[in-house]
Backbone bond lengths (Angstrom), bond angles and torsions (degrees), N, CA, C in turn:
res aa  C-N    CA-C-N  psi(-1)  N-CA   C-N-CA  omega(-1)  CA-C   N-CA-C  phi
1 X - - - 1.445 - - 1.517 109.93 -
2 X 1.309 115.36 142.51 1.465 117.45 176.40 1.533 109.75 -89.44
3 X 1.310 117.30 171.37 1.458 122.27 -176.30 1.511 113.44 -61.37
4 X 1.316 117.57 -35.39 1.455 120.93 -179.32 1.518 111.18 -64.47
5 X 1.301 117.39 -41.15 1.459 120.44 178.35 1.515 111.32 -63.96
6 X 1.328 116.81 -39.47 1.464 120.58 178.43 1.523 110.87 -61.85
7 X 1.316 116.23 -41.50 1.458 120.31 178.79 1.516 110.40 -64.67
8 X 1.311 117.47 -43.21 1.468 120.74 179.10 1.522 110.73 -61.69
9 X 1.320 117.63 -42.92 1.460 120.45 179.15 1.526 111.30 -64.36
10 X 1.302 116.98 -40.59 1.461 120.65 178.93 1.522 110.43 -64.80
11 X 1.318 117.22 -46.17 1.467 120.60 179.25 1.521 110.98 -63.97
12 X 1.321 116.31 -40.47 1.461 120.36 179.81 1.528 110.76 -63.20
13 X 1.329 117.10 -42.79 1.465 119.59 179.33 1.528 110.93 -65.44
14 X 1.335 117.43 -36.00 1.465 120.63 177.08 1.529 110.73 -67.03
15 X 1.320 117.10 -39.41 1.460 120.82 177.56 1.519 110.59 -64.11
16 X 1.326 116.53 -41.14 1.462 119.71 178.15 1.515 111.59 -63.60
17 X 1.326 116.69 -43.29 1.459 120.65 179.43 1.532 110.29 -62.87
18 X 1.315 117.27 -42.45 1.464 120.87 178.95 1.519 110.27 -65.53
19 X 1.316 117.42 -38.81 1.457 121.70 179.04 1.513 112.25 -64.44
20 X 1.330 116.84 -36.22 1.458 120.24 178.52 1.515 110.66 -66.65
21 X 1.322 117.84 -38.41 1.460 120.78 177.36 1.525 110.24 -65.47
22 X 1.342 116.07 -43.13 1.460 119.94 179.61 1.520 110.77 -63.72
23 X 1.341 117.14 -40.13 1.461 120.41 179.65 1.517 111.02 -63.28
24 X 1.307 117.55 -38.79 1.461 120.90 178.91 1.525 110.05 -63.87
25 X 1.325 116.70 -41.48 1.467 119.88 177.84 1.521 110.85 -66.72
26 X 1.323 116.70 -40.85 1.449 119.90 -178.25 1.516 112.51 -66.50
27 X 1.324 118.40 -29.83 1.447 120.62 177.40 1.520 110.95 -61.56
28 X 1.300 116.71 -34.95 1.444 120.39 178.36 1.524 111.61 -74.50
29 X 1.290 117.12 -24.06 1.463 121.31 -175.51 1.519 113.19 -96.19
30 X 1.310 118.03 -12.65 1.455 120.27 -175.93 1.518 110.63 -66.63
31 X 1.306 115.09 137.07 1.456 122.30 176.70 1.520 106.95 -137.18
32 X 1.321 116.73 159.60 1.461 118.25 177.32 1.527 110.92 -55.87
33 X 1.308 116.16 141.74 1.465 119.70 -179.20 1.529 110.21 -75.12
34 X 1.294 115.21 157.98 1.462 121.17 176.89 1.520 114.54 83.99
35 X 1.304 117.67 12.33 1.460 119.70 179.04 1.522 110.25 -84.14
36 X 1.323 115.70 143.42 1.461 119.52 173.41 1.522 107.70 -73.11
37 X 1.297 116.63 172.33 1.458 120.38 -179.55 1.528 110.64 -58.87
38 X 1.336 117.90 -45.24 1.461 121.31 -178.22 1.523 111.14 -69.38
39 X 1.322 117.26 -36.43 1.465 119.31 176.28 1.532 111.22 -65.83
40 X 1.333 116.08 -36.70 1.453 120.37 176.99 1.529 110.40 -65.43
41 X 1.328 116.98 -43.35 1.464 120.57 176.84 1.533 110.44 -60.63
42 X 1.321 116.76 -43.62 1.459 122.10 -179.96 1.539 110.15 -62.84
43 X 1.324 115.67 -43.33 1.472 121.44 178.31 1.524 110.41 -60.17
44 X 1.321 116.52 -47.47 1.463 120.45 179.71 1.522 111.22 -61.53
45 X 1.326 117.41 -44.76 1.454 121.96 -178.98 1.530 110.55 -57.00
46 X 1.317 116.69 -48.21 1.461 120.56 -176.00 1.526 113.03 -73.66
47 X 1.317 117.19 -39.11 1.464 117.98 179.83 1.525 111.03 -70.82
48 X 1.316 117.16 -34.40 1.465 119.55 177.76 1.521 111.20 -69.16
49 X 1.320 117.31 -38.66 1.468 119.57 176.17 1.524 110.27 -66.37
50 X 1.322 117.26 -35.53 1.462 120.54 178.80 1.527 111.00 -65.07
51 X 1.330 117.51 -35.85 1.463 121.03 177.30 1.526 111.47 -58.51
52 X 1.302 116.50 -37.40 1.471 120.66 -177.99 1.520 111.93 -67.23
53 X 1.330 116.73 -22.87 1.458 120.57 -177.59 1.508 114.87 -97.75
54 X 1.322 118.24 2.47 1.466 120.11 -178.09 1.524 111.50 -73.93
55 X 1.312 115.00 145.90 1.460 120.90 176.88 1.525 109.16 -78.10
56 X 1.328 117.69 163.79 1.470 119.89 177.30 1.539 112.98 -57.21
57 X 1.317 117.16 -36.09 1.466 120.30 178.27 1.528 111.20 -66.24
58 X 1.324 116.63 -41.64 1.463 120.62 178.77 1.522 110.79 -66.08
59 X 1.315 116.99 -40.54 1.466 120.20 177.53 1.520 110.66 -62.78
60 X 1.320 116.46 -40.15 1.463 120.15 177.55 1.527 110.46 -62.45
61 X 1.340 116.98 -39.07 1.464 121.06 178.85 1.525 112.26 -61.45
62 X 1.324 117.34 -37.60 1.465 120.14 -179.32 1.524 112.39 -91.35
63 X 1.337 116.47 -2.87 1.457 120.19 174.22 1.514 114.99 81.41
64 X 1.330 116.44 30.33 1.464 120.36 179.03 1.521 110.11 -119.69
65 X 1.309 115.20 150.29 1.457 119.99 171.47 1.522 107.81 -88.70
66 X 1.315 115.72 166.03 1.466 120.13 177.50 1.528 110.01 -60.21
67 X 1.317 116.65 -39.22 1.464 121.01 -179.81 1.531 111.27 -64.63
68 X 1.321 117.82 -43.29 1.460 121.22 179.10 1.524 110.43 -63.66
69 X 1.324 116.52 -43.23 1.467 120.50 179.84 1.525 110.52 -64.39
70 X 1.324 116.34 -41.04 1.458 120.18 179.15 1.524 110.81 -65.01
71 X 1.331 116.49 -43.26 1.468 120.51 179.37 1.526 110.72 -60.57
72 X 1.324 117.05 -45.57 1.465 120.78 179.77 1.525 110.94 -70.39
73 X 1.319 116.62 -40.48 1.468 120.93 -177.01 1.505 113.74 -66.99
74 X 1.314 117.87 -27.38 1.462 121.21 -178.59 1.524 113.64 -91.98
75 X 1.327 117.09 -1.42 1.475 119.41 176.51 1.516 109.99 -68.69
76 X 1.311 117.57 144.32 1.467 119.97 173.27 1.536 109.99 -64.56
77 X 1.315 116.70 151.76 1.456 121.28 -175.02 1.517 113.45 -63.62
78 X 1.335 117.97 -21.80 1.464 119.43 -177.57 1.526 112.55 -83.61
79 X 1.329 118.57 -10.56 1.460 120.91 178.06 1.522 110.66 -90.60
80 X 1.322 114.05 145.49 1.460 119.28 178.36 1.498 109.14 -86.29
C-alpha cells in the first residue's frame, strides 16, 4: 500500500467512529415524525421520565448506563 491509501483508510476509520457516536446520540433524540412542536416537547418529557424508571436490565437492553439515562432523563424537555 502506498502512503495515500493509508491516509484514506485512517480517515475513513475516524469517520466511521465519529458516525457511530453520532448515531448513538441520534437514537436518543429520535421521535415519531410529523409531531408539532408541543407534541415533540410532550414526547421528550415522557420518554425522558421513562428513562429514569428503567431497571438496570432494561438499560442494558437499550445500551445505556445508569449515568447516561440519568443525564438524558434530567434534561429539560426543550433541549435536544
